[in-house]
Structures are given as structure tokens and as C-alpha cells.
C-alpha angles and dihedrals in degrees: 000000000000095000125108103246118245096000100084092233111148099191133078112304093248092059092061109118127223124199104234126180092256098042145311111294135179120233088249091055092049091051090046093053091054092047092049091049091052092047092049093047093051096032094235138116114231119202110241116212116198120192115213133177130237088256099050105029096101094042093049094049091046091051090056092046092049089051093046089244088292089278094300117129103269092212088061094056114085123187122201131178119239116246120257130215133197116265117237129188127235090274092054096254118144112243122225125215088201133347110307093001118106114223112237137188136185110280090231091224127105099232111186123198130186114241121203 
């Protein structure tokens, strides 16, 4: 589920690396570069919200830490885990991953809520 299709990359999608003329960069680093350019041009810091899944949350956060947040202020990067929903079959029955444990999957929607 968290793999980049057809590229054989087993990590979170944002950690996939592209070979650019300057150097090899991850998708997260490419996004970060654009965000930093915008922030520098307008002299602002924009909060960066990164949605993870239950399966890649730790790996994604570790990737940012290992790369020193690509030079972006770490206190302006917020990670949040995507919601999960129970899985039902075609007849509307709730599926179990093991006895007494409801099977769940990411809801595949970016649901945003306002936190106060």
C-alpha cells in the first residue's frame, strides 16, 4: 500500500529518489526545495503538514530526522497519521484480521480537521 507502484521502491512514497541533473533527490526534498524558495521569496515560514499511514509513520519521521529536515524548521513540519476505517465485504459484513479484531485500512481520503 505504501509502495511507489512500478518502481520497486519499498519505502514511503516521499522517500523515492529521482536522479536530477544536479544530484539525486527524494520527492520530499524536491517539495521542500520549492517550499523553501517560496518562504525565502516572501520572507515567511509556512507550516508543512505531512500525512503518513500507520505503516510508514515512523519511517517517514526518521527519514526527515536523518536528513535534518532538509534545512526546513523542524517545528514547522507537522506529521499526522491518516484515518483508518473498518473493511467490509460486498455483503456489508465487517472483516476480521484475527478473531475479535476488526480489519482496517486507510480511508484513502485526505480528511482535514481544524484543531483549536
